[in-house]
Short mmCIF file of the C-alpha atoms (twelve columns), coordinates in Angstrom:
data_MODEL
# 
_entry.id   MODEL 
# 
loop_
_atom_site.group_PDB 
_atom_site.id 
_atom_site.type_symbol 
_atom_site.label_atom_id 
_atom_site.label_alt_id 
_atom_site.label_comp_id 
_atom_site.label_asym_id 
_atom_site.label_seq_id 
_atom_site.Cartn_x 
_atom_site.Cartn_y 
_atom_site.Cartn_z 
_atom_site.pdbx_PDB_model_num 
ATOM 1   C CA . MET A 1   -242.367 -3.680  -30.453 1 
ATOM 2   C CA . ILE A 2   -243.760 -2.380  -27.165 1 
ATOM 3   C CA . LEU A 3   -245.682 0.877   -27.478 1 
ATOM 4   C CA . ALA A 4   -246.633 2.651   -24.245 1 
ATOM 5   C CA . VAL A 5   -249.591 5.004   -24.586 1 
ATOM 6   C CA . ALA A 6   -249.304 7.481   -21.715 1 
ATOM 7   C CA . SER A 7   -250.606 10.846  -20.582 1 
ATOM 8   C CA . GLY A 8   -249.874 13.445  -17.951 1 
ATOM 9   C CA . LYS A 9   -253.410 13.299  -16.598 1 
ATOM 10  C CA . GLY A 10  -256.573 11.273  -16.889 1 
ATOM 11  C CA . GLY A 11  -259.274 12.004  -19.423 1 
ATOM 12  C CA . THR A 12  -257.087 12.989  -22.362 1 
ATOM 13  C CA . GLY A 13  -258.079 10.013  -24.535 1 
ATOM 14  C CA . LYS A 14  -255.269 7.594   -23.760 1 
ATOM 15  C CA . THR A 15  -257.541 4.536   -23.684 1 
ATOM 16  C CA . THR A 16  -259.362 5.737   -26.809 1 
ATOM 17  C CA . VAL A 17  -256.054 5.856   -28.666 1 
ATOM 18  C CA . SER A 18  -254.882 2.498   -27.271 1 
ATOM 19  C CA . ALA A 19  -258.067 0.685   -28.304 1 
ATOM 20  C CA . SER A 20  -258.145 2.284   -31.744 1 
ATOM 21  C CA . LEU A 21  -254.499 1.524   -32.466 1 
ATOM 22  C CA . ALA A 22  -254.981 -2.099  -31.410 1 
ATOM 23  C CA . SER A 23  -257.976 -2.420  -33.737 1 
ATOM 24  C CA . VAL A 24  -255.986 -1.354  -36.838 1 
ATOM 25  C CA . TRP A 25  -252.507 -2.639  -35.909 1 
ATOM 26  C CA . PRO A 26  -250.970 -4.266  -39.011 1 
ATOM 27  C CA . ALA A 27  -249.337 -7.125  -37.100 1 
ATOM 28  C CA . PRO A 28  -250.256 -9.537  -34.286 1 
ATOM 29  C CA . VAL A 29  -250.866 -7.378  -31.217 1 
ATOM 30  C CA . LEU A 30  -251.494 -7.746  -27.506 1 
ATOM 31  C CA . ALA A 31  -253.450 -4.912  -25.857 1 
ATOM 32  C CA . VAL A 32  -252.315 -4.555  -22.238 1 
ATOM 33  C CA . ASP A 33  -254.185 -2.484  -19.658 1 
ATOM 34  C CA . LEU A 34  -251.619 -1.494  -17.034 1 
ATOM 35  C CA . ASP A 35  -253.892 1.038   -15.361 1 
ATOM 36  C CA . VAL A 36  -254.535 -1.549  -12.672 1 
ATOM 37  C CA . GLU A 37  -256.274 0.866   -10.309 1 
ATOM 38  C CA . GLU A 38  -258.952 1.686   -12.881 1 
ATOM 39  C CA . PRO A 39  -258.719 -0.633  -15.922 1 
ATOM 40  C CA . ASN A 40  -261.191 0.316   -18.654 1 
ATOM 41  C CA . LEU A 41  -259.684 -0.853  -21.940 1 
ATOM 42  C CA . HIS A 42  -262.062 -3.820  -21.805 1 
ATOM 43  C CA . LEU A 43  -265.019 -1.431  -22.080 1 
ATOM 44  C CA . PHE A 44  -263.993 -0.694  -25.676 1 
ATOM 45  C CA . LEU A 45  -262.431 -3.966  -26.837 1 
ATOM 46  C CA . HIS A 46  -265.050 -6.249  -25.202 1 
ATOM 47  C CA . PRO A 47  -262.694 -9.246  -24.888 1 
ATOM 48  C CA . GLU A 48  -263.688 -12.799 -24.126 1 
ATOM 49  C CA . ILE A 49  -261.749 -13.588 -20.945 1 
ATOM 50  C CA . THR A 50  -260.204 -17.047 -21.116 1 
ATOM 51  C CA . GLY A 51  -257.951 -17.016 -18.056 1 
ATOM 52  C CA . THR A 52  -257.632 -15.341 -14.650 1 
ATOM 53  C CA . GLU A 53  -255.185 -15.776 -11.813 1 
ATOM 54  C CA . LYS A 54  -254.553 -14.117 -8.482  1 
ATOM 55  C CA . ALA A 55  -251.296 -12.251 -7.969  1 
ATOM 56  C CA . TYR A 56  -249.465 -12.349 -4.656  1 
ATOM 57  C CA . MET A 57  -246.400 -10.731 -3.147  1 
ATOM 58  C CA . GLU A 58  -244.106 -12.262 -0.538  1 
ATOM 59  C CA . VAL A 59  -244.285 -10.578 2.867   1 
ATOM 60  C CA . PRO A 60  -242.779 -11.608 6.227   1 
ATOM 61  C CA . LEU A 61  -244.732 -13.505 8.879   1 
ATOM 62  C CA . ALA A 62  -243.402 -12.854 12.376  1 
ATOM 63  C CA . ASP A 63  -243.096 -15.441 15.159  1 
ATOM 64  C CA . GLU A 64  -242.739 -13.339 18.299  1 
ATOM 65  C CA . SER A 65  -241.730 -16.357 20.368  1 
ATOM 66  C CA . LYS A 66  -238.480 -16.561 18.400  1 
ATOM 67  C CA . CYS A 67  -237.807 -12.809 18.167  1 
ATOM 68  C CA . THR A 68  -234.787 -11.593 20.152  1 
ATOM 69  C CA . ALA A 69  -235.575 -7.905  19.536  1 
ATOM 70  C CA . CYS A 70  -232.202 -7.390  17.870  1 
ATOM 71  C CA . GLY A 71  -233.678 -4.804  15.499  1 
ATOM 72  C CA . ALA A 72  -231.947 -6.099  12.355  1 
ATOM 73  C CA . CYS A 73  -235.184 -6.354  10.402  1 
ATOM 74  C CA . SER A 74  -236.394 -2.928  11.479  1 
ATOM 75  C CA . ASP A 75  -233.051 -1.320  10.618  1 
ATOM 76  C CA . ILE A 76  -232.964 -2.695  7.082   1 
ATOM 77  C CA . CYS A 77  -236.595 -1.953  6.158   1 
ATOM 78  C CA . GLN A 78  -236.726 1.382   4.339   1 
ATOM 79  C CA . PHE A 79  -240.520 1.452   4.447   1 
ATOM 80  C CA . LYS A 80  -240.974 0.619   8.161   1 
ATOM 81  C CA . ALA A 81  -243.185 -2.317  7.275   1 
ATOM 82  C CA . ILE A 82  -241.637 -4.105  10.230  1 
ATOM 83  C CA . SER A 83  -240.614 -2.268  13.381  1 
ATOM 84  C CA . LEU A 84  -239.749 -2.686  17.030  1 
ATOM 85  C CA . LEU A 85  -241.781 -0.881  19.655  1 
ATOM 86  C CA . GLY A 86  -239.626 -1.441  22.700  1 
ATOM 87  C CA . GLU A 87  -239.199 -5.202  22.504  1 
ATOM 88  C CA . VAL A 88  -242.456 -5.812  20.647  1 
ATOM 89  C CA . LEU A 89  -242.167 -6.699  16.967  1 
ATOM 90  C CA . ILE A 90  -244.854 -5.007  14.864  1 
ATOM 91  C CA . ASN A 91  -245.505 -6.111  11.292  1 
ATOM 92  C CA . PHE A 92  -247.380 -4.021  8.700   1 
ATOM 93  C CA . PRO A 93  -247.738 -6.306  5.640   1 
ATOM 94  C CA . GLU A 94  -249.694 -3.643  3.696   1 
ATOM 95  C CA . MET A 95  -246.577 -1.421  3.733   1 
ATOM 96  C CA . CYS A 96  -244.205 -4.188  2.620   1 
ATOM 97  C CA . HIS A 97  -242.587 -3.816  -0.814  1 
ATOM 98  C CA . GLY A 98  -241.543 -7.470  -0.986  1 
ATOM 99  C CA . CYS A 99  -237.767 -7.010  -1.122  1 
ATOM 100 C CA . GLY A 100 -237.147 -9.925  1.282   1 
ATOM 101 C CA . ALA A 101 -234.282 -8.204  3.091   1 
ATOM 102 C CA . CYS A 102 -235.786 -8.696  6.546   1 
ATOM 103 C CA . LEU A 103 -236.040 -12.444 5.948   1 
ATOM 104 C CA . GLU A 104 -232.358 -12.564 5.067   1 
ATOM 105 C CA . VAL A 105 -231.009 -10.602 8.028   1 
ATOM 106 C CA . CYS A 106 -233.089 -12.098 10.861  1 
ATOM 107 C CA . PRO A 107 -230.554 -14.144 12.897  1 
ATOM 108 C CA . ALA A 108 -233.175 -15.972 14.971  1 
ATOM 109 C CA . GLY A 109 -235.418 -17.257 12.197  1 
ATOM 110 C CA . ALA A 110 -238.336 -15.304 13.612  1 
ATOM 111 C CA . LEU A 111 -239.489 -14.258 10.142  1 
ATOM 112 C CA . THR A 112 -240.810 -16.693 7.558   1 
ATOM 113 C CA . PRO A 113 -242.269 -16.052 4.089   1 
ATOM 114 C CA . ASP A 114 -245.976 -15.335 3.863   1 
ATOM 115 C CA . ARG A 115 -247.931 -13.678 1.064   1 
ATOM 116 C CA . ARG A 116 -250.330 -10.793 0.468   1 
ATOM 117 C CA . GLU A 117 -252.887 -10.732 -2.327  1 
ATOM 118 C CA . LEU A 118 -252.294 -7.847  -4.747  1 
ATOM 119 C CA . GLY A 119 -255.140 -8.378  -7.190  1 
ATOM 120 C CA . GLU A 120 -255.812 -10.437 -10.277 1 
ATOM 121 C CA . VAL A 121 -254.526 -10.758 -13.821 1 
ATOM 122 C CA . SER A 122 -256.962 -11.626 -16.633 1 
ATOM 123 C CA . TRP A 123 -256.368 -12.392 -20.279 1 
ATOM 124 C CA . GLY A 124 -258.347 -13.325 -23.354 1 
ATOM 125 C CA . GLN A 125 -259.102 -12.372 -26.936 1 
ATOM 126 C CA . ALA A 126 -260.973 -9.531  -28.608 1 
ATOM 127 C CA . GLY A 127 -261.268 -10.733 -32.193 1 
ATOM 128 C CA . LYS A 128 -257.740 -10.695 -33.590 1 
ATOM 129 C CA . ILE A 129 -256.456 -8.689  -30.620 1 
ATOM 130 C CA . GLY A 130 -254.896 -10.406 -27.634 1 
ATOM 131 C CA . PHE A 131 -255.980 -8.842  -24.356 1 
ATOM 132 C CA . LEU A 132 -254.472 -8.630  -20.875 1 
ATOM 133 C CA . GLN A 133 -255.292 -6.568  -17.809 1 
ATOM 134 C CA . GLY A 134 -254.551 -6.321  -14.115 1 
ATOM 135 C CA . ARG A 135 -257.041 -5.255  -11.460 1 
ATOM 136 C CA . LEU A 136 -255.832 -4.148  -8.035  1 
ATOM 137 C CA . ARG A 137 -257.462 -5.689  -4.974  1 
ATOM 138 C CA . VAL A 138 -259.809 -3.317  -3.178  1 
ATOM 139 C CA . GLY A 139 -257.845 -1.819  -0.301  1 
ATOM 140 C CA . GLU A 140 -254.417 -2.501  -1.818  1 
ATOM 141 C CA . ALA A 141 -252.361 0.701   -1.773  1 
ATOM 142 C CA . MET A 142 -249.486 -0.176  -4.110  1 
ATOM 143 C CA . SER A 143 -249.985 -0.848  -7.802  1 
ATOM 144 C CA . PRO A 144 -246.376 -1.336  -9.112  1 
ATOM 145 C CA . PRO A 145 -246.017 -4.865  -7.640  1 
ATOM 146 C CA . LEU A 146 -249.162 -6.011  -9.463  1 
ATOM 147 C CA . MET A 147 -248.006 -4.202  -12.593 1 
ATOM 148 C CA . ARG A 148 -244.836 -6.300  -12.547 1 
ATOM 149 C CA . PHE A 149 -246.978 -9.459  -12.641 1 
ATOM 150 C CA . VAL A 150 -248.958 -8.075  -15.584 1 
ATOM 151 C CA . ARG A 151 -245.770 -7.143  -17.452 1 
ATOM 152 C CA . ALA A 152 -244.343 -10.635 -16.925 1 
ATOM 153 C CA . LYS A 153 -247.561 -12.237 -18.180 1 
ATOM 154 C CA . ALA A 154 -247.599 -9.852  -21.158 1 
ATOM 155 C CA . ALA A 155 -244.084 -10.918 -22.142 1 
ATOM 156 C CA . GLU A 156 -245.147 -14.567 -21.922 1 
ATOM 157 C CA . LEU A 157 -248.287 -14.089 -24.044 1 
ATOM 158 C CA . ALA A 158 -246.586 -11.885 -26.648 1 
ATOM 159 C CA . ALA A 159 -243.786 -14.421 -27.076 1 
ATOM 160 C CA . GLN A 160 -246.282 -17.139 -28.007 1 
ATOM 161 C CA . ASN A 161 -247.014 -15.582 -31.403 1 
ATOM 162 C CA . GLY A 162 -244.449 -12.815 -31.716 1 
ATOM 163 C CA . ALA A 163 -247.040 -10.126 -31.021 1 
ATOM 164 C CA . ASP A 164 -246.352 -6.448  -30.569 1 
ATOM 165 C CA . MET A 165 -247.721 -4.845  -27.394 1 
ATOM 166 C CA . ILE A 166 -249.821 -1.719  -27.014 1 
ATOM 167 C CA . VAL A 167 -249.788 -0.744  -23.346 1 
ATOM 168 C CA . ASP A 168 -252.504 1.482   -21.921 1 
ATOM 169 C CA . CYS A 169 -250.604 3.145   -19.070 1 
ATOM 170 C CA . PRO A 170 -251.913 4.731   -15.863 1 
ATOM 171 C CA . PRO A 171 -252.171 8.523   -16.114 1 
ATOM 172 C CA . GLY A 172 -249.816 10.954  -14.428 1 
ATOM 173 C CA . VAL A 173 -246.096 10.892  -13.688 1 
ATOM 174 C CA . SER A 174 -245.904 9.010   -10.381 1 
ATOM 175 C CA . CYS A 175 -244.355 5.580   -9.766  1 
ATOM 176 C CA . PRO A 176 -247.111 3.589   -11.546 1 
ATOM 177 C CA . ALA A 177 -246.806 5.692   -14.713 1 
ATOM 178 C CA . VAL A 178 -243.016 5.398   -14.820 1 
ATOM 179 C CA . ASN A 179 -243.235 1.665   -14.064 1 
ATOM 180 C CA . ALA A 180 -245.618 1.232   -17.007 1 
ATOM 181 C CA . VAL A 181 -243.248 2.732   -19.595 1 
ATOM 182 C CA . MET A 182 -240.041 1.054   -18.388 1 
ATOM 183 C CA . ASP A 183 -240.151 -1.786  -20.954 1 
ATOM 184 C CA . ALA A 184 -241.446 0.319   -23.845 1 
ATOM 185 C CA . ASP A 185 -239.594 0.816   -27.108 1 
ATOM 186 C CA . THR A 186 -241.611 3.974   -27.825 1 
ATOM 187 C CA . ILE A 187 -243.789 6.262   -25.703 1 
ATOM 188 C CA . LEU A 188 -246.829 7.891   -27.278 1 
ATOM 189 C CA . LEU A 189 -248.065 10.833  -25.205 1 
ATOM 190 C CA . VAL A 190 -251.735 11.750  -25.558 1 
ATOM 191 C CA . THR A 191 -252.757 15.301  -24.693 1 
ATOM 192 C CA . GLU A 192 -255.366 17.949  -25.413 1 
ATOM 193 C CA . PRO A 193 -254.802 21.550  -26.559 1 
ATOM 194 C CA . THR A 194 -255.820 23.300  -23.342 1 
ATOM 195 C CA . PRO A 195 -253.764 25.018  -20.589 1 
ATOM 196 C CA . PHE A 196 -254.425 22.080  -18.235 1 
ATOM 197 C CA . GLY A 197 -253.544 19.628  -20.986 1 
ATOM 198 C CA . LEU A 198 -250.283 21.430  -21.730 1 
ATOM 199 C CA . TYR A 199 -249.281 21.606  -18.064 1 
ATOM 200 C CA . ASP A 200 -249.670 17.869  -17.495 1 
ATOM 201 C CA . PHE A 201 -248.253 17.021  -20.929 1 
ATOM 202 C CA . ARG A 202 -245.124 18.976  -20.063 1 
ATOM 203 C CA . LEU A 203 -244.800 17.119  -16.748 1 
ATOM 204 C CA . ALA A 204 -245.096 13.768  -18.535 1 
ATOM 205 C CA . HIS A 205 -242.543 14.706  -21.186 1 
ATOM 206 C CA . GLN A 206 -240.079 15.872  -18.536 1 
ATOM 207 C CA . ALA A 207 -240.642 12.791  -16.374 1 
ATOM 208 C CA . PHE A 208 -240.137 10.277  -19.186 1 
ATOM 209 C CA . ALA A 209 -237.351 12.079  -21.082 1 
ATOM 210 C CA . PRO A 210 -234.556 10.829  -18.736 1 
ATOM 211 C CA . LEU A 211 -235.454 7.261   -19.738 1 
ATOM 212 C CA . GLY A 212 -234.013 8.011   -23.174 1 
ATOM 213 C CA . LYS A 213 -236.889 6.413   -25.062 1 
ATOM 214 C CA . PRO A 214 -238.274 7.774   -28.356 1 
ATOM 215 C CA . MET A 215 -241.413 9.826   -27.788 1 
ATOM 216 C CA . ALA A 216 -244.153 11.232  -29.972 1 
ATOM 217 C CA . ALA A 217 -247.483 12.936  -29.331 1 
ATOM 218 C CA . VAL A 218 -251.146 12.664  -30.258 1 
ATOM 219 C CA . VAL A 219 -253.406 15.685  -29.774 1 
ATOM 220 C CA . ASN A 220 -256.953 14.719  -28.866 1 
ATOM 221 C CA . ARG A 221 -259.899 17.115  -29.196 1 
ATOM 222 C CA . ALA A 222 -257.977 19.105  -31.772 1 
ATOM 223 C CA . GLY A 223 -259.692 22.397  -32.537 1 
ATOM 224 C CA . LEU A 224 -260.422 23.017  -28.872 1 
ATOM 225 C CA . GLY A 225 -258.254 25.476  -26.933 1 
ATOM 226 C CA . ASP A 226 -255.090 26.992  -28.385 1 
ATOM 227 C CA . ASP A 227 -251.807 26.076  -30.089 1 
ATOM 228 C CA . GLN A 228 -249.511 26.049  -27.046 1 
ATOM 229 C CA . VAL A 229 -249.135 22.250  -27.166 1 
ATOM 230 C CA . ARG A 230 -248.010 22.486  -30.786 1 
ATOM 231 C CA . ARG A 231 -245.474 25.188  -29.950 1 
ATOM 232 C CA . TYR A 232 -244.141 23.139  -27.033 1 
ATOM 233 C CA . CYS A 233 -243.694 20.105  -29.293 1 
ATOM 234 C CA . GLN A 234 -241.888 22.202  -31.896 1 
ATOM 235 C CA . ARG A 235 -239.469 23.594  -29.295 1 
ATOM 236 C CA . HIS A 236 -238.658 20.119  -27.988 1 
ATOM 237 C CA . GLU A 237 -238.617 18.378  -31.391 1 
ATOM 238 C CA . LEU A 238 -241.449 16.117  -30.302 1 
ATOM 239 C CA . PRO A 239 -243.374 14.926  -33.379 1 
ATOM 240 C CA . ILE A 240 -247.167 15.181  -33.362 1 
ATOM 241 C CA . LEU A 241 -248.250 12.079  -35.259 1 
ATOM 242 C CA . ALA A 242 -252.018 12.622  -35.224 1 
ATOM 243 C CA . GLU A 243 -254.746 15.045  -34.228 1 
ATOM 244 C CA . ILE A 244 -258.131 13.617  -33.274 1 
ATOM 245 C CA . PRO A 245 -260.798 16.232  -33.957 1 
ATOM 246 C CA . PHE A 246 -263.092 17.745  -31.340 1 
ATOM 247 C CA . ASP A 247 -266.007 16.122  -33.072 1 
ATOM 248 C CA . ARG A 248 -269.528 14.971  -32.139 1 
ATOM 249 C CA . GLU A 249 -269.104 11.694  -34.039 1 
ATOM 250 C CA . VAL A 250 -265.985 10.815  -32.060 1 
ATOM 251 C CA . ALA A 251 -267.609 11.768  -28.744 1 
ATOM 252 C CA . GLN A 252 -270.706 9.733   -29.529 1 
ATOM 253 C CA . ALA A 253 -268.667 6.642   -30.407 1 
ATOM 254 C CA . TYR A 254 -266.676 7.010   -27.182 1 
ATOM 255 C CA . SER A 255 -269.792 7.469   -25.046 1 
ATOM 256 C CA . GLN A 256 -271.260 4.256   -26.484 1 
ATOM 257 C CA . GLY A 257 -268.146 2.201   -25.742 1 
ATOM 258 C CA . GLN A 258 -267.160 1.921   -29.397 1 
ATOM 259 C CA . VAL A 259 -263.638 1.865   -30.787 1 
ATOM 260 C CA . VAL A 260 -263.230 5.328   -32.298 1 
ATOM 261 C CA . ALA A 261 -261.205 3.985   -35.228 1 
ATOM 262 C CA . GLN A 262 -264.306 2.052   -36.288 1 
ATOM 263 C CA . ALA A 263 -266.668 5.025   -35.955 1 
ATOM 264 C CA . SER A 264 -266.148 6.204   -39.537 1 
ATOM 265 C CA . PRO A 265 -263.967 5.471   -42.585 1 
ATOM 266 C CA . ALA A 266 -262.089 8.730   -41.993 1 
ATOM 267 C CA . MET A 267 -261.181 7.821   -38.402 1 
ATOM 268 C CA . LYS A 268 -260.095 4.350   -39.468 1 
ATOM 269 C CA . VAL A 269 -257.732 5.852   -42.051 1 
ATOM 270 C CA . ALA A 270 -256.440 8.339   -39.451 1 
ATOM 271 C CA . PHE A 271 -255.573 5.590   -36.979 1 
ATOM 272 C CA . GLU A 272 -254.089 3.346   -39.655 1 
ATOM 273 C CA . ASP A 273 -251.809 6.252   -40.543 1 
ATOM 274 C CA . LEU A 274 -250.971 6.766   -36.859 1 
ATOM 275 C CA . ALA A 275 -250.132 3.068   -36.471 1 
ATOM 276 C CA . ALA A 276 -247.841 3.219   -39.508 1 
ATOM 277 C CA . GLN A 277 -246.094 6.334   -38.205 1 
ATOM 278 C CA . VAL A 278 -245.628 5.232   -34.608 1 
ATOM 279 C CA . ARG A 279 -244.083 1.955   -35.729 1 
ATOM 280 C CA . CYS A 280 -241.382 4.012   -37.427 1 
ATOM 281 C CA . VAL A 281 -240.481 6.127   -34.372 1 
ATOM 282 C CA . GLY A 282 -237.063 5.483   -32.917 1 
ATOM 283 C CA . PRO A 283 -234.244 3.015   -33.640 1 
ATOM 284 C CA . ASN A 284 -234.815 -0.718  -34.141 1 
ATOM 285 C CA . SER A 285 -238.335 -0.060  -35.423 1 
ATOM 286 C CA . PRO A 286 -240.159 -2.473  -37.773 1 
ATOM 287 C CA . CYS A 287 -239.832 0.170   -40.511 1 
ATOM 288 C CA . GLU A 288 -236.077 0.260   -40.074 1 
ATOM 289 C CA . ALA A 289 -235.909 -3.531  -40.307 1 
ATOM 290 C CA . ALA A 290 -238.090 -3.523  -43.426 1 
ATOM 291 C CA . HIS A 291 -235.805 -1.054  -45.204 1 
ATOM 292 C CA . ALA A 292 -232.574 -2.738  -44.117 1 
# 
């Protein structure tokens, strides 16, 4: 099972929920931090990193001495990463999306494969929890290419022991957020009961709904704000599986880099119940297999 923990905005408690679920998950689990621009799942799980590798993307390298200024590469590039200024070929590798089309269409062989560093992928172990994260190179503008490397490595690691995956997604509803939930079996949306929380929660629900994946919600800081999030979930038949209280004990555990599920017996029970429920959301769930 791949569970994507997502949110419409930052600061709702997405990483708190991801770390806590991983700590009580009743099966082998791999915790994956796909928020490659600002990974922070490691701050709670404190993994021992056992492996790191750089991630690269193929980009074109231009040889102007061979260029005939035919314009084929410029015409096919949707992102204008390679262009002609008069008869001068200009290459912008930072804008390249790595599709390779320009390499295919160049009739003169003026373009050859080169590579651009995207960032690094690290993995290790946090007790019984497998751990994986990506970290974008400083100055790199695009995170989805690095996220694809992390997802591929996650599939490889999870296959080694049949582990489920809990994916801590980047916040928001832009390309990185959608990219992070693409492989998920279930999406768990974390929100807070405030007008800002509702607004961004609604955006996330509407953005991910066309993917046709089962979704459920967790309300963090319950007791703060109003009941508009609950009413929205009722209207859209979106189950709220847990409510994390607006509580000093929870806030203190979070501020000290502790896994909230381990902050008290009550929170551990709450997250164990959430783990049991979320595993039963949607078709082809472990619960469905167990009752077959």
